[in-house]
C-alpha positions as a Markdown table, in Angstrom:
| # | Residue | x | y | z |
|---|---|---|---|---|
| 1 | Met | -39.0 | -199.3 | -174.6 |
| 2 | Phe | -38.8 | -201.2 | -171.7 |
| 3 | Asn | -36.5 | -198.5 | -170.0 |
| 4 | Ala | -38.8 | -195.8 | -170.9 |
| 5 | Thr | -41.7 | -198.4 | -169.3 |
| 6 | Tyr | -39.8 | -199.2 | -166.2 |
| 7 | Lys | -38.5 | -195.1 | -165.4 |
| 8 | Leu | -42.2 | -194.2 | -165.7 |
| 9 | Thr | -43.7 | -196.9 | -163.4 |
| 10 | Thr | -41.3 | -196.3 | -160.8 |
| 11 | Ala | -41.7 | -193.1 | -161.1 |
| 12 | Thr | -45.9 | -193.3 | -160.4 |
| 13 | Val | -44.6 | -195.7 | -157.6 |
| 14 | Tyr | -42.9 | -193.0 | -156.0 |
| 15 | Leu | -45.1 | -190.3 | -156.4 |
| 16 | Phe | -48.1 | -192.6 | -155.2 |
| 17 | Val | -45.4 | -193.4 | -152.0 |
| 18 | Val | -44.8 | -189.5 | -151.4 |
| 19 | Ser | -48.8 | -188.8 | -151.9 |
| 20 | Phe | -49.6 | -191.4 | -149.5 |
| 21 | Ser | -47.1 | -190.2 | -147.0 |
| 22 | Leu | -48.1 | -186.6 | -147.4 |
| 23 | Ile | -51.5 | -186.8 | -147.3 |
| 24 | Phe | -51.4 | -189.2 | -143.8 |
| 25 | Ser | -48.5 | -186.9 | -142.2 |
| 26 | Gly | -50.5 | -183.9 | -142.5 |
| 27 | Lys | -54.3 | -185.8 | -141.2 |
| 28 | Ile | -51.3 | -187.1 | -137.9 |
| 29 | Ser | -49.8 | -183.2 | -137.6 |
| 30 | Ala | -53.0 | -182.1 | -137.6 |
| 31 | Ala | -54.2 | -183.6 | -134.5 |
| 32 | Ser | -51.4 | -181.7 | -132.5 |
| 33 | Asp | -50.7 | -178.3 | -131.9 |
| 34 | Pro | -48.1 | -176.8 | -134.5 |
| 35 | Thr | -46.9 | -174.2 | -132.0 |
| 36 | Arg | -46.0 | -176.9 | -129.3 |
| 37 | Pro | -42.2 | -177.0 | -128.4 |
| 38 | Leu | -40.4 | -180.3 | -129.3 |
| 39 | Phe | -38.5 | -180.2 | -126.4 |
| 40 | Gly | -38.6 | -178.3 | -122.8 |
| 41 | Val | -41.3 | -177.7 | -120.2 |
| 42 | Pro | -44.3 | -179.8 | -120.8 |
| 43 | Met | -47.7 | -177.5 | -120.9 |
| 44 | Gln | -50.5 | -177.7 | -118.9 |
| 45 | Thr | -53.7 | -179.6 | -120.8 |
| 46 | Thr | -57.3 | -178.6 | -120.9 |
| 47 | Val | -59.5 | -180.9 | -121.6 |
| 48 | Lys | -63.7 | -181.3 | -121.1 |
| 49 | Val | -64.8 | -184.0 | -118.4 |
| 50 | Lys | -68.1 | -185.0 | -117.0 |
| 51 | Ser | -68.8 | -183.1 | -114.0 |
| 52 | Ser | -70.5 | -183.9 | -110.5 |
| 53 | Leu | -70.0 | -180.1 | -109.8 |
| 54 | Leu | -72.7 | -177.7 | -111.0 |
| 55 | Leu | -72.0 | -173.8 | -111.1 |
| 56 | Gln | -75.8 | -172.5 | -110.0 |
| 57 | Ser | -75.2 | -169.0 | -109.3 |
| 58 | Val | -72.5 | -166.4 | -109.2 |
| 59 | Ile | -73.4 | -163.6 | -106.4 |
| 60 | Lys | -71.8 | -160.1 | -105.5 |
| 61 | Ser | -72.1 | -159.3 | -102.1 |
| 62 | Gly | -70.8 | -155.9 | -101.4 |
| 63 | Gln | -66.9 | -156.2 | -103.2 |
| 64 | Ser | -66.7 | -159.7 | -102.9 |
| 65 | Tyr | -68.4 | -163.0 | -104.8 |
| 66 | Lys | -70.2 | -165.9 | -103.6 |
| 67 | Val | -70.8 | -168.9 | -105.6 |
| 68 | Ile | -73.3 | -171.8 | -105.2 |
| 69 | Ile | -72.3 | -174.8 | -106.4 |
| 70 | Asn | -74.1 | -178.2 | -106.2 |
| 71 | Gly | -76.7 | -176.2 | -104.0 |
| 72 | Lys | -74.1 | -175.0 | -101.1 |
| 73 | Leu | -73.4 | -171.4 | -100.5 |
| 74 | Leu | -69.8 | -170.7 | -101.1 |
| 75 | Ser | -66.4 | -167.9 | -100.4 |
| 76 | Gln | -63.0 | -167.8 | -101.7 |
| 77 | Gly | -60.3 | -170.2 | -99.5 |
| 78 | Glu | -63.7 | -172.3 | -98.6 |
| 79 | Ile | -63.8 | -176.3 | -99.9 |
| 80 | Ile | -65.8 | -178.4 | -101.8 |
| 81 | Leu | -65.5 | -182.3 | -101.9 |
| 82 | Thr | -61.9 | -181.9 | -101.9 |
| 83 | Tyr | -62.2 | -178.6 | -103.8 |
| 84 | Thr | -61.1 | -175.0 | -103.1 |
| 85 | Val | -62.2 | -172.2 | -104.1 |
| 86 | Thr | -59.9 | -170.4 | -105.4 |
| 87 | Asp | -60.8 | -167.7 | -107.7 |
| 88 | Ile | -64.4 | -165.9 | -108.8 |
| 89 | His | -65.3 | -164.2 | -111.3 |
| 90 | Ala | -68.9 | -162.4 | -112.4 |
| 91 | Ser | -69.2 | -165.9 | -114.4 |
| 92 | Ser | -67.7 | -168.4 | -113.6 |
| 93 | Val | -65.1 | -170.0 | -110.5 |
| 94 | Val | -62.1 | -171.6 | -110.2 |
| 95 | Leu | -61.4 | -174.8 | -108.0 |
| 96 | Val | -58.3 | -176.2 | -107.2 |
| 97 | Ser | -57.5 | -180.1 | -106.0 |
| 98 | Pro | -53.9 | -181.3 | -105.2 |
| 99 | Glu | -54.8 | -182.9 | -108.8 |
| 100 | Lys | -56.3 | -180.6 | -111.1 |
| 101 | Arg | -57.6 | -177.3 | -111.5 |
| 102 | Val | -61.2 | -177.0 | -112.5 |
| 103 | Val | -62.8 | -173.8 | -114.0 |
| 104 | Leu | -66.7 | -174.0 | -113.9 |
| 105 | Ser | -68.8 | -171.4 | -115.6 |
| 106 | Leu | -72.4 | -170.9 | -115.8 |
| 107 | Phe | -72.9 | -170.5 | -119.8 |
| 108 | Ser | -71.3 | -173.8 | -120.7 |
| 109 | Asp | -72.9 | -176.8 | -121.0 |
| 110 | Ser | -73.4 | -178.0 | -117.2 |
| 111 | Lys | -72.7 | -181.4 | -117.8 |
| 112 | Phe | -69.1 | -180.5 | -118.5 |
| 113 | Val | -66.7 | -178.3 | -117.3 |
| 114 | Asn | -62.4 | -177.2 | -118.1 |
| 115 | Val | -59.9 | -178.9 | -116.5 |
| 116 | Val | -56.4 | -178.7 | -116.5 |
| 117 | Asn | -54.0 | -180.6 | -115.4 |
| 118 | Lys | -51.4 | -179.8 | -113.2 |
């Protein structure tokens, strides 16, 4: 009788430990990208950060685009703060500094921008 109870208790404890481990490992792995390689080249990360840069308008002038950022009219190649305007699209602009790449969009929350760390 004691052996049967001991085996049942051991099995119950084992089942509890395995279940507990699986539950928490699932939550931890869900927070990371399952397609990310374990080793090799580090991938670029994109995060939303509060920005002092505000894309107010994109203007098409002939075949080229100009943008208004923080009230300043800029063309491709011009500089605002520490960023160079590298690409202008119909509703967004790409700014690059030595540290990061920023994408401003007309139709996103104006307080936040996408930043891609190099």
